[in-house]
VEXPALO-259526 format. One record per residue: x, y, z of N, C-alpha, C in turn. Coordinates in steps of 0.2 Angstrom, whole numbers, padded with zeros to 4 digits, always signed. Each point is the difference from the previous one (the first is absolute). Layout:
% VEXPALO-259526
XYZXYZXYZ
...
END
This chain:
% VEXPALO-259526
+0204-0289-0513-0005-0001+0006+0004-0002+0006
-0002+0004+0005+0003-0002+0007-0002-0007+0002
+0005-0003+0003-0002-0007+0003-0004+0001+0006
-0005-0005+0001-0004+0001+0007+0004-0001+0006
-0002+0003+0005+0003+0001+0006+0002-0007+0003
-0005-0005-0001+0001-0006+0002+0000-0002+0008
-0005+0003+0004+0000-0001+0007-0002-0007+0001
+0002-0003+0005-0002-0007+0002-0006+0000+0003
-0001+0004+0005-0007+0000+0004-0002+0007+0000
-0006+0001+0000-0003+0007+0001-0006-0001+0005
+0001+0004+0006-0005+0000+0005-0005+0006-0002
-0006-0001-0002-0004+0005-0003-0005+0003+0005
+0000+0007+0001-0006+0003+0003+0000-0001+0007
+0005-0001+0004+0000-0001+0007+0001+0007+0004
-0002+0000+0006+0001+0006+0004+0007-0001+0003
+0005+0003-0003+0007+0000+0002+0001+0005+0006
+0003-0003+0005+0003+0004+0005+0007-0001+0001
+0004+0005-0001+0008-0001+0001+0002+0006+0003
+0001+0000+0007+0002+0006+0004+0007+0002-0003
+0004-0004-0002+0007+0002-0002+0000+0004-0006
-0005-0001-0004-0001+0004-0007-0005+0005+0001
-0004+0000+0005-0005+0005+0001-0006-0001-0004
-0001-0007-0002-0006-0002-0004-0005-0002+0004
-0006+0002-0002-0007-0002+0004-0005+0002-0005
-0002-0005-0004-0005+0000-0005+0000-0006-0005
-0004+0001-0005-0001-0005-0005+0006+0000-0005
+0004-0005+0000+0006-0001-0005+0000-0007-0002
+0004+0000-0006+0002-0007-0003+0007-0001+0002
+0002-0006+0001+0007-0002+0002+0002-0006-0005
+0006+0002-0003+0002-0005-0005+0007-0003+0002
+0001-0006-0001+0005-0004+0002+0004-0003-0006
+0007+0001+0000+0004-0004-0005+0006-0003+0003
+0001-0006-0002+0006-0003+0003+0001+0000+0008
-0006+0000+0003+0000-0001+0007+0001+0007+0004
+0000+0006-0004+0001+0006+0003-0006+0005-0002
-0001+0005+0004-0005+0005-0002+0002+0004-0006
-0004+0000-0005+0002+0003-0007-0004+0006-0001
-0006+0001+0003-0004+0006-0001-0005+0000+0005
-0002+0006+0003-0006+0002+0004-0003+0006-0003
-0005-0001-0003-0003+0006-0004-0008-0001+0001
-0003+0006-0002-0008+0000+0001-0003-0005-0005
+0003-0001-0006-0004-0004-0005+0006-0003-0005
+0001-0006+0001+0004-0004-0004-0004-0005-0005
+0001+0000-0006-0004-0004-0005+0001-0007+0002
-0005-0004+0000+0000-0007+0001+0004-0004-0005
+0000+0003-0006+0004-0003-0006+0007-0001+0001
+0003+0004+0005+0007+0000+0001+0002-0006+0005
-0004-0003+0003+0002-0005+0005-0002-0007-0002
+0004-0005+0001-0002-0007-0001-0006-0003+0004
+0000+0003+0007-0005-0002+0004-0003+0006+0004
-0007+0001-0001-0003+0005+0003-0004-0002+0006
+0001+0003+0006-0004-0002+0006-0005+0006+0002
-0006-0001+0000-0005+0005+0002+0000+0000+0007
+0003+0006+0003+0000+0001+0008-0005+0006+0002
-0004+0001-0004-0005+0006+0001-0004-0002+0007
+0000+0005+0004-0003-0001+0006+0004-0003+0006
+0006-0002-0002+0005-0002+0005+0005+0005+0001
+0004-0001+0006+0005+0004+0002+0007-0003-0003
+0004+0004-0003+0006-0002-0003+0006+0003+0004
+0004-0003+0004+0005+0002+0005+0007-0002-0002
+0005+0004+0002+0006-0004-0001+0000-0006+0004
+0004-0005-0002+0001-0006+0004+0000+0001+0007
-0005-0003+0004+0000+0001+0007+0005-0003+0004
+0003+0003+0005+0005-0002+0004-0003-0002+0007
+0001-0006+0002-0002-0002+0007+0006+0000+0005
+0000+0005+0004+0006+0002+0004+0000-0005+0006
-0005-0004+0001+0001-0005+0006-0003-0007-0002
+0005-0004-0002-0002-0007-0002+0004-0004+0005
-0002-0007+0000+0003-0005+0003+0001-0006-0005
+0005+0000-0004+0000-0004-0006+0007-0004+0000
+0003-0002+0006+0005-0004+0000-0003-0007+0001
-0003-0003-0005-0004-0006+0001+0004-0006+0002
-0003-0004+0005+0003-0006+0003+0005+0002+0005
+0005+0004-0002+0005+0002+0005-0002+0003+0006
-0005+0005+0000-0003+0003+0006-0006-0003+0003
+0000-0007-0001-0006-0004+0003-0007+0002-0003
-0005+0001+0004-0006+0001-0003-0001+0008-0002
+0005+0004+0002-0001+0007-0002+0000+0000-0008
+0005-0003-0003+0002+0001-0007-0006-0002-0005
-0002+0005-0004-0004-0002-0005+0004+0001-0007
-0003-0003-0005+0003+0000-0007+0000+0007-0002
+0006+0002-0003+0000+0007-0002-0004+0002-0006
-0002-0005-0005-0004+0002-0005-0007+0000+0002
-0002-0004+0005-0007+0000+0003-0002+0007+0003
+0005+0003+0003-0002+0006+0003+0002+0006-0004
+0004-0002-0006+0002+0005-0005-0004+0000-0006
+0003-0003-0006-0004+0001-0006-0006-0003+0000
-0002-0005+0003-0006-0003+0000-0005+0003+0005
+0002+0005+0003-0004+0005+0004+0000+0007-0003
+0002+0001-0006+0000+0006-0003+0006+0005+0002
+0005-0003+0004+0006+0004+0002+0006-0002-0003
+0004+0005-0002+0006-0002-0004+0006+0000+0004
+0000+0003+0005+0006+0000+0005-0002-0002+0007
+0004-0004+0003-0001-0001+0007+0006+0000+0004
+0000+0004+0006+0006+0000+0005-0001-0005+0005
+0004-0005+0000+0000-0005+0006+0003+0004+0006
-0004+0000+0005+0002+0004+0007+0003-0005+0005
+0007-0001+0000+0003-0003+0005+0000-0008-0001
-0002-0002-0005+0001-0008-0001+0007-0002-0001
+0004+0003-0004+0007-0002-0001+0005+0004+0005
+0005-0004+0001+0005+0003+0004+0007+0000-0003
+0005+0002+0003+0007-0001-0003+0002-0007-0001
-0003-0004+0004+0001-0007+0000-0004-0004-0006
-0006+0002-0001-0004-0003-0005-0001+0003-0006
+0003+0006-0001-0001+0004-0006+0001-0004-0007
+0006-0003+0000+0001-0004-0006-0006-0004-0003
-0003-0004+0005-0006-0004-0002-0006+0005-0002
-0001+0005+0003-0005+0005-0002+0001+0002-0007
+0006+0002-0002+0001+0002-0007-0001-0005-0005
+0002-0006+0002+0000-0006-0005-0007-0003+0000
-0003-0001+0005-0007-0003+0000-0006+0004+0000
+0001+0006+0002-0006+0004+0000+0000+0006-0005
+0006+0003-0001+0000+0006-0004+0001-0003-0008
+0004-0004-0001+0002-0002-0007-0006-0004-0003
-0004-0004+0003-0005-0004-0003-0007+0004-0001
+0000+0006+0004-0007+0004+0000-0001+0004-0006
-0006+0001-0002-0001+0005-0005-0001+0007+0003
-0002+0000+0007-0001+0006+0004+0007+0002+0001
+0001+0007+0000+0006+0003+0003+0000-0001+0007
+0005-0003+0003+0001-0002+0007+0006+0004+0003
-0001+0004+0005+0005+0004+0003+0000-0002+0008
+0005+0002+0003+0001-0002+0007+0002+0006+0005
-0004+0000+0005+0003+0004+0006+0002-0006+0005
+0007+0000+0000+0003-0006+0003-0001+0001+0007
+0000-0006+0003-0001-0001+0008+0006+0002+0003
-0001+0004+0006+0006+0001+0004+0002-0006+0004
-0004-0005+0000+0002-0006+0004+0003-0005-0005
+0005-0004+0003+0003-0005-0003-0005-0005-0003
-0005-0002+0003-0005-0005-0002-0005+0002-0005
+0000+0007-0001-0005+0003-0004-0007-0001+0003
-0005-0001-0005-0007+0000+0002-0003-0007+0002
+0003-0003+0005-0003-0006+0002-0006+0001+0005
-0003-0005+0002-0006+0002+0004+0001+0002+0007
+0002+0006+0000+0003+0003+0006-0005-0001+0006
-0006+0000-0001-0004-0001+0006+0001-0007+0003
+0002-0005-0003+0002-0006+0002+0007-0001+0003
+0005+0004-0003+0007+0000+0002+0002+0007+0002
-0002+0003+0005+0002+0007+0001+0007+0001+0002
+0003-0005+0003+0007+0001+0002+0005+0001-0006
-0003-0002-0006+0004+0001-0006+0001+0007-0002
-0004+0005+0003+0000+0007-0002+0003+0004+0006
+0005-0003+0003+0003+0004+0006+0006+0003-0004
+0004+0005+0004+0006+0003-0002+0005-0005-0002
+0001-0005+0003+0005-0005-0002-0001-0003-0007
-0006+0000-0002-0002-0002-0007+0000+0005-0005
+0003+0005+0001+0001+0005-0005+0008+0001-0002
+0002+0000-0006+0007+0001-0002+0000+0007-0004
+0002+0005+0003-0001+0007-0004+0005-0001-0006
+0006-0001+0001+0005+0000-0005-0002-0005-0006
-0002-0006+0001-0002-0005-0005-0006+0003-0004
-0005+0003+0004-0006+0002-0004+0001+0006-0004
+0005+0005+0002+0002+0005-0004+0003-0002-0006
+0005-0005+0001+0003-0002-0006-0005-0003-0005
-0004-0004+0002-0005-0004-0004-0005+0005-0004
-0002+0005+0004-0004+0005-0003+0003+0004-0006
+0006+0002+0001+0004+0004-0005+0002-0005-0006
+0001-0006+0002+0002-0005-0006-0006-0002-0004
-0006+0001+0003-0006-0001-0004-0005+0006-0001
+0004+0005-0001-0004+0007-0001-0005+0000-0005
+0000-0004-0005-0005+0000-0006-0007-0003+0003
+0000-0004+0005-0006-0002+0003-0001+0002+0007
+0005+0001+0004-0001+0002+0007-0001+0008+0000
-0006+0002+0001-0002+0007+0000-0001+0003+0007
+0001-0004+0005-0001+0003+0007+0001-0006+0005
+0000+0002+0006+0001-0005+0006-0007+0000+0004
-0002-0006+0003-0006-0001+0004+0002-0001+0007
-0003+0004+0004+0001-0001+0008-0007+0000+0003
+0000-0002+0006-0006-0001+0004+0000+0004+0007
-0004+0005+0001+0000+0004+0006-0007-0002+0003
+0000-0005+0004-0006-0002+0003+0001-0003+0007
-0005+0000+0004+0001-0001+0007+0003-0007+0002
-0002-0005-0004+0003-0006+0002+0008+0000+0000
+0003+0003-0006+0007+0000+0000+0003+0005+0005
-0004+0006+0001+0003+0005+0005+0000-0003+0007
-0006-0004+0002+0000-0002+0007+0005-0006+0001
+0003-0003-0005+0005-0005+0000+0007+0003+0000
+0001+0005-0004+0007+0002-0002+0001+0008+0000
-0006+0004+0001+0001+0007+0000+0001+0002-0007
+0003+0006-0001+0000+0003-0007+0006-0002-0004
+0004-0005+0003+0007-0001-0004-0001-0003-0007
-0005-0004-0001-0001-0003-0007-0001+0006-0005
-0005+0005+0002-0001+0005-0004+0006+0005-0001
+0004+0001+0005+0006+0004-0001+0004-0004-0005
+0001-0006+0000+0004-0004-0005-0003+0000-0007
-0007+0000-0001-0003+0000-0006+0001+0007-0003
+0000+0005+0004+0001+0007-0003+0007+0001-0002
+0005-0003+0004+0007+0000-0003+0001-0003-0006
-0004-0006-0001+0001-0003-0007-0002+0004-0005
-0006+0003+0000-0003+0004-0005+0004+0006-0001
+0003+0003+0005+0004+0006-0001+0006-0001-0004
+0003-0006+0002+0007-0002-0003-0001-0002-0007
-0006-0003-0001-0001-0003-0007-0003+0006-0004
-0002+0005+0003-0003+0006-0004-0007-0002-0003
-0004-0003+0003-0007-0002-0002-0005+0001+0005
-0006+0000-0001-0005+0002+0005-0001-0006+0005
-0002+0002+0006-0002-0005+0005-0008+0000+0000
-0003-0006+0000-0007-0001+0000-0002-0003+0007
-0003+0004+0004-0001-0002+0007-0007-0002+0001
-0001-0006+0003-0006-0003+0002-0002+0003+0007
-0006+0003+0000-0003+0002+0007-0006-0004+0001
-0001-0001+0007-0006-0004+0002+0002-0006+0002
-0003-0003+0006+0002-0006+0002+0000-0006-0005
+0005-0004+0000+0000-0005-0005+0001-0007+0003
+0005-0001+0005+0001-0007+0002-0003-0002+0007
-0006+0004+0001-0004-0002+0006+0004+0002+0007
+0000-0005+0004+0003+0001+0007+0008+0001-0001
+0003+0003+0004-0003+0004+0006-0004+0006-0002
-0004+0002+0004-0005+0005-0001+0003+0007+0003
-0003+0005-0002+0002+0007+0002+0000+0000+0008
+0006+0002+0003+0000+0000+0007+0006-0005+0002
+0001-0005-0004+0005-0005+0002+0007+0004+0000
+0004-0002+0005+0007+0003+0000+0000+0008+0000
-0006+0003+0002-0001+0007+0000-0001+0003-0007
-0001-0004-0005-0001+0003-0007-0007+0002-0001
-0001+0006-0003-0007+0002-0001+0000+0001-0008
-0005-0003-0003-0001+0000-0007-0001+0007-0003
-0003+0004+0004-0001+0007-0002+0006+0005+0000
+0006-0003+0002+0006+0004+0000+0004-0002-0006
-0001-0005-0003+0004-0003-0006+0001+0005-0005
-0005+0003-0003+0000+0005-0005+0005+0006+0002
-0001+0003+0006+0004+0005+0002+0008-0002+0000
+0001-0006+0002+0007-0002+0001+0003-0002-0007
-0004-0003-0005+0003-0002-0006+0001+0005-0005
-0005+0005-0001+0000+0005-0005+0007+0004+0000
+0003+0002+0006+0006+0003+0000+0006-0003-0003
-0001-0007-0001+0005-0004-0003+0000+0000-0008
-0005+0003-0002-0002-0001-0008+0003+0006-0003
+0001-0001-0007+0002+0005-0004-0005+0002-0006
+0001+0005-0003-0004+0002-0006-0001-0006-0005
-0006-0001-0002-0001-0006-0005-0002-0006+0004
+0001-0001+0006-0002-0006+0004-0008+0000+0000
-0003-0006+0001-0007-0001-0001-0003-0003+0007
-0005+0003+0002-0004-0002+0006-0006-0004-0002
+0000-0006+0002-0005-0005-0003-0006-0001+0005
-0006-0002-0003-0006-0002+0004-0003+0006+0004
-0001+0006-0003-0003+0005+0003-0007-0001+0003
-0003-0005-0003-0007-0001+0002-0001-0007+0004
+0006-0002+0003+0000-0006+0003-0005+0000+0006
-0003-0006+0001-0005-0001+0006+0004-0002+0006
+0006-0001+0000+0004-0003+0005+0004+0005+0004
+0001-0001+0006+0004+0005+0005+0007+0002-0004
+0002+0006+0001+0006+0002-0002+0000+0004-0007
-0006+0001-0002-0001+0003-0007+0000+0008+0001
-0003+0003-0006+0000+0007+0000-0005+0003+0005
-0005-0003+0002-0005+0002+0004+0001-0003+0007
+0000+0004+0005+0002-0003+0007-0006-0003+0003
+0001-0002+0006-0006-0003+0004-0005+0004+0002
+0001+0007-0001-0005+0005+0002-0004+0002-0007
+0002-0003-0005-0003+0002-0007+0002+0006-0003
+0006+0002+0002+0004+0006-0003+0006-0002-0004
+0000+0003-0006+0006-0001-0004+0006+0003+0003
+0006-0003+0000+0006+0002+0004+0002+0006-0004
+0002+0005+0005+0003+0007-0003+0006-0001-0004
+0004-0005+0001+0006-0001-0003-0001-0002-0008
-0006-0002-0002-0001-0002-0007+0001+0006-0004
-0003+0006+0001+0000+0006-0004+0007+0002-0001
+0004+0000+0006+0007+0002+0000+0004-0004-0004
-0001-0007+0000+0003-0004-0005-0001+0001-0007
-0006+0001-0002-0002+0002-0007+0003+0007-0002
+0001+0004+0005+0003+0007-0002+0007-0001-0002
+0004-0005+0003+0007-0001-0002+0001-0006-0005
-0005-0001-0004+0001-0004-0006-0002-0008+0001
-0002-0002+0006-0002-0007+0000-0007-0001-0003
-0001-0006-0002-0007-0001-0004-0004-0006+0003
-0006-0001-0002-0004-0005+0003-0003-0005-0005
+0001-0006+0002-0003-0006-0004-0006-0003+0003
-0005-0001-0003-0006-0003+0004+0001-0007+0002
+0003-0005-0004+0001-0007+0002-0007-0002+0003
-0005-0001-0005-0007-0001+0002-0001-0007+0003
-0001-0005-0003-0001-0007+0003-0004+0000+0006
+0002-0005+0005-0004-0001+0006+0001+0005+0005
+0005+0005-0001+0001+0005+0005-0005+0005+0000
-0003+0001-0006-0004+0006-0002-0006+0000+0004
-0002+0006+0002-0006+0001+0004-0003+0007-0002
-0007-0001-0002-0003+0006-0002-0001+0005+0006
-0001-0003+0006-0001+0004+0006+0006+0005+0001
+0006-0003-0001+0006+0003+0001+0002+0005-0005
-0002-0003-0006+0002+0004-0006-0004+0007-0001
-0006+0000+0003-0004+0006+0000+0003+0005+0004
+0002-0002+0006+0003+0005+0005+0007+0003-0003
+0004-0005-0003+0006+0003-0003-0001+0004-0006
-0004-0001-0005-0002+0004-0005-0002+0007+0002
-0005-0001+0005-0003+0007+0002+0006+0004+0003
+0005-0003+0003+0006+0004+0003+0005+0002-0006
-0002-0001-0006+0005+0002-0006+0005-0005-0002
-0001-0007+0003+0005-0005-0002-0002-0003-0007
+0003+0002-0006-0002-0002-0006+0006-0004-0003
-0001-0006-0001+0006-0005-0002+0004+0003-0006
+0006-0002-0001+0004+0001-0006-0001-0006-0005
+0001-0006+0003+0000-0006-0004-0005-0005+0003
-0002-0005-0004-0005-0004+0002+0002-0008-0002
+0001-0004+0005+0001-0007-0001-0006-0004+0002
-0001-0006-0003-0006-0004+0002+0002-0004+0006
+0006-0002+0001+0002-0004+0006-0004-0007+0001
+0000-0003-0006-0003-0007+0000+0005-0005+0002
-0001-0005+0004+0004-0006+0001-0004-0006+0002
+0003-0005+0001-0004-0007+0001-0004+0000+0006
+0001+0004+0004-0005+0000+0006-0006+0005-0001
+0000+0004-0004-0006+0005-0001-0003-0001-0007
+0003-0005-0004-0003-0001-0007-0001-0007-0001
-0005-0002-0001-0002-0007-0002+0002-0002-0007
+0005-0005-0001+0002-0002-0006-0003-0007-0001
-0005-0001-0005-0003-0006-0001+0005-0005-0003
+0000-0006+0002+0004-0005-0003-0003-0003-0006
+0004-0001-0005-0002-0003-0006-0004-0006+0001
-0005-0002-0004-0004-0006+0001+0004-0006-0001
-0001-0004+0005+0004-0007+0000+0006+0000+0003
+0002+0006+0004+0006+0001+0003-0001+0001+0008
+0005-0001+0004-0001+0001+0007-0001+0007+0001
-0004+0002+0006-0001+0007+0001+0006+0004+0001
-0001+0006-0002+0005+0005+0000+0003+0001+0007
-0005+0000+0005+0002+0002+0007-0002-0007+0004
+0005-0001+0005-0002-0006+0005-0007+0001+0003
-0002+0006+0002-0006+0001+0003-0005+0003-0005
+0000-0003-0006-0004+0003-0006-0007+0001+0002
-0003-0005+0003-0008+0000+0001-0001+0006+0005
+0005+0002+0004-0002+0005+0005+0004+0006-0001
+0002+0001-0007+0003+0006-0001-0005+0006+0000
+0002+0006+0004-0004+0005+0001-0003+0004-0006
+0003-0001-0006-0002+0004-0005-0002-0005-0006
-0001-0006+0002-0003-0005-0006-0007+0002-0002
+0000+0002-0006-0007+0002-0003-0001+0007+0000
+0004+0004+0003-0002+0007+0000+0007+0004+0001
+0004+0000-0005+0006+0004+0000-0002+0007+0000
+0005+0004+0003-0002+0007+0001+0006+0005-0003
+0005-0003-0002+0006+0005-0002+0002-0001-0007
+0002+0006-0003+0003+0000-0006+0002+0008-0001
+0005+0001-0004+0002+0007-0001-0006+0005-0002
-0004-0003-0005-0006+0004-0002-0005+0001+0006
-0001-0005+0004-0004+0000+0006+0002+0005+0005
+0007+0000+0001+0003+0005+0004-0001+0008-0003
+0000+0000-0006-0001+0007-0003-0007+0002+0001
-0005-0005+0000-0007+0002+0001-0001+0002+0007
+0004-0004+0005+0000+0002+0007+0002+0007+0001
+0005+0003-0004+0002+0007+0001-0006+0004-0002
-0003-0001-0006-0005+0004-0002-0006+0000+0005
-0001-0006+0003-0006+0000+0005+0002+0004+0006
+0006+0002+0001+0002+0005+0005-0001+0007-0002
-0002+0001-0006-0001+0007-0003+0006+0003-0003
+0005-0005-0002+0006+0003-0004-0002-0001-0007
+0001+0005-0004-0003+0000-0007+0005-0005-0004
-0003-0003-0005+0004-0004-0005+0006+0003-0002
+0000+0007-0002+0006+0003-0003+0006+0000+0005
-0002-0001+0007+0006+0000+0005+0001-0007+0002
-0004-0005-0002+0002-0007+0001+0004-0003-0005
-0001+0002-0006+0004-0003-0006+0007+0001+0001
+0003+0006+0002+0007+0001+0001+0003-0005+0006
-0005-0002+0004+0003-0004+0006+0002-0007-0003
-0002-0002-0006+0001-0006-0003+0004+0000-0007
+0002+0006-0001+0004+0001-0007+0006+0005+0001
-0001+0006+0000+0006+0004+0000+0003+0001+0006
-0003+0000+0006+0003+0000+0006+0004-0006+0002
-0002-0006-0001+0004-0005+0002+0006-0001-0005
-0001+0002-0006+0006+0000-0005+0005+0005+0003
-0002+0006+0003+0005+0005+0002+0003-0003+0007
-0004-0003+0004+0002-0003+0006+0006-0005-0001
+0000-0004-0005+0005-0005-0002+0006+0003-0004
-0001+0007-0002+0005+0002-0005+0000-0002-0007
-0006-0002-0002-0001-0003-0006-0005+0004-0005
-0001+0006+0002-0005+0004-0004+0002+0002-0007
+0007-0002-0002+0002+0001-0007-0002-0006-0004
-0003-0005+0003-0002-0006-0004-0007-0003+0001
-0003+0001+0006-0006-0003+0001-0005+0005+0003
-0006-0001+0001-0005+0004+0003-0002+0006-0004
+0001-0001-0007-0003+0006-0004-0002-0003-0007
-0004+0003-0003-0002-0002-0007+0003+0006-0005
+0007-0001-0001+0004+0005-0004+0003-0004-0005
+0000+0003-0006+0003-0003-0006+0007-0002+0001
+0002-0006-0001+0006-0003+0001+0001-0004+0006
-0005+0001+0005+0000-0004+0006-0003-0007-0002
+0002-0005+0004-0002-0007-0001-0008+0001+0001
-0003-0005-0004-0007+0000+0000-0003-0004+0005
+0000+0003+0006-0003-0003+0006-0006+0005+0001
-0006-0004+0000-0006+0004+0000-0005-0004+0004
-0004+0003+0004-0006-0003+0004-0006+0002-0002
-0005-0004-0002-0007+0002-0002-0005-0003+0005
-0003+0005+0002-0005-0001+0006-0007+0001-0002
-0005-0004+0002-0007+0001+0000-0002+0005+0005
-0004+0005-0002-0002+0005+0005-0008-0001+0001
-0001-0005+0005-0007-0002+0001-0004+0005+0004
-0006+0002-0002-0004+0004+0003-0007-0004+0003
-0002+0002+0006-0006-0004+0002+0000+0001+0008
-0001-0006+0003+0000+0000+0008+0004-0006+0002
+0005+0001+0004+0005-0005+0001+0001+0000+0008
+0003-0006+0002+0002+0000+0007+0007-0002+0001
+0004+0004+0004+0007-0002+0002+0000-0002+0007
+0004-0004+0002+0001-0002+0007+0007-0001+0002
+0002+0002+0006+0006+0000+0003+0001-0006+0005
+0006-0001+0003+0001-0006+0004-0003+0001+0007
-0003+0006+0002-0004+0001+0006-0007-0001-0002
-0002-0002-0006-0007-0001-0002-0004+0006-0001
+0004+0006+0000-0003+0006-0002-0002+0000-0007
-0006+0002-0002-0002+0000-0007-0001+0007-0002
+0001+0002-0007-0001+0006-0002-0004-0001-0007
-0005+0004-0001-0003+0000-0007+0002+0005-0004
+0002-0002-0006+0003+0005-0005-0004-0001-0007
+0001+0006-0004-0004+0000-0006+0005-0001-0006
+0006-0001+0001+0005-0001-0005+0006-0005+0002
+0001-0005-0004+0004-0005+0002+0005-0002-0006
+0006+0001+0001+0005-0002-0005+0002-0007+0000
+0000-0003-0006+0002-0007+0000+0005-0001-0006
+0005-0004+0000+0005-0001-0006-0003-0003-0006
+0001+0002-0006-0002-0003-0006+0005-0004-0003
+0006+0003-0001+0006-0003-0003+0006+0005+0001
+0006-0003-0002+0005+0005+0000+0005-0002-0006
+0004+0004-0002+0005-0001-0005+0007+0001+0004
+0004-0006-0001+0006+0001+0004+0006-0001-0006
+0003+0006-0001+0004+0000-0006-0003-0002-0007
-0007+0002+0000-0004-0001-0006-0003-0006+0000
+0001-0005+0004-0003-0006+0000-0006+0000+0005
-0006-0003-0003-0006+0001+0004-0001-0006+0005
-0002+0002+0006-0002-0005+0005-0007+0002+0003
-0005-0005-0001-0006+0002+0003+0000-0001+0008
-0004+0004+0003-0001+0000+0007-0004-0006+0003
+0003-0006+0000-0004-0006+0001+0003-0003+0006
+0004+0003+0005+0002-0003+0006-0005-0003+0004
+0001-0006+0003-0006-0002+0004-0001+0003+0007
+0005+0004+0002+0000+0004+0006-0004+0007+0000
-0002+0002-0006-0003+0006-0001-0007+0000+0004
-0001+0005+0003-0007+0001+0004-0006+0000-0005
-0005-0004+0002-0006+0001-0004-0004+0006+0002
-0003+0003-0005-0004+0006+0001-0006-0002+0004
-0001+0004+0006-0005-0001+0004-0005+0006+0000
-0006-0002-0002-0005+0005-0001-0003+0002+0007
-0002+0007+0000-0003+0002+0006-0008-0003+0001
END
């Protein structure tokens, strides 16, 4: 008699969507030794040690958040705990955007990557100081604070984790130093042969558009010619000046030309996101390639454990205390609220980011032999309300929330304290 197959975990009866495999329907997913062992229409429960009924839920390849801020402590109040925004939010991989630099990367590897259950990757900062609180210390982001050679060396030496470079094309920097910093960031990414992820939209406040003759609406036209195929344009739906939509409410013509030559778009949701702007951009054909939540300590309230000091010095006045708005699944729901169908949203958090990082051979898919990174979501139906940072509200009839994930076959419930509460209409 043949020996039983001996699966460790069987996810039974879920709606599996795996763009990389072309699967979209009811399937069972079996896990053995931390890897995907089978994806079939009907696998006998008798073959598995643990059977989890996921009927009515979405079963996706482990979701990848392309825009995180998880160099905790080192980046001041920006940095969140990797596992809080990762596995405990139903997300198996997080890309830290610009937290670590060539100077601070050893600490990032030792204290963020190694202890975390979440896969943590880096788009290394072009700046020597990395992702410090730049709106407090803007002079640290001048051309004199970029070392091209050192950053190229560090990116190449840490290729297993460094999958790109982060730069900022925003009016505060341009009005101070012009385009020089972006030219240096583009050179780093080109020499290291990795993507450049470019933040668009005002970030560091003053000086405003017009200072030193700089115009926020010219930044895209000047930066995009510096970029190469595979580079990423971030924050297409930003509410701040210098984004995809100009002051006249029109999408810049250069965007389509950039997409035609192989650049991609990442949402970078968070506090930049505006439904008002997003509707204009989507109507003009701007459909993102990837989707990051862009949560950090300024737009995400982290409750302090009972009996300990407050997480934030201004805890009582934190703008999001009691009504968190951001998570990767919430960002997915935002895309659906804009009329983008689920089958186009799922690749934004699975196969597309895996390809963006050059990791499609190991993550972003439910394929036999791949590591068992799986995200399971509740597909809630009813009447719900979403709100952006302009206090624009939208009513929706479908809301995605994380249930749990498997990271290399280990289960983590979606119990992060930062997850948004469901708000009924």
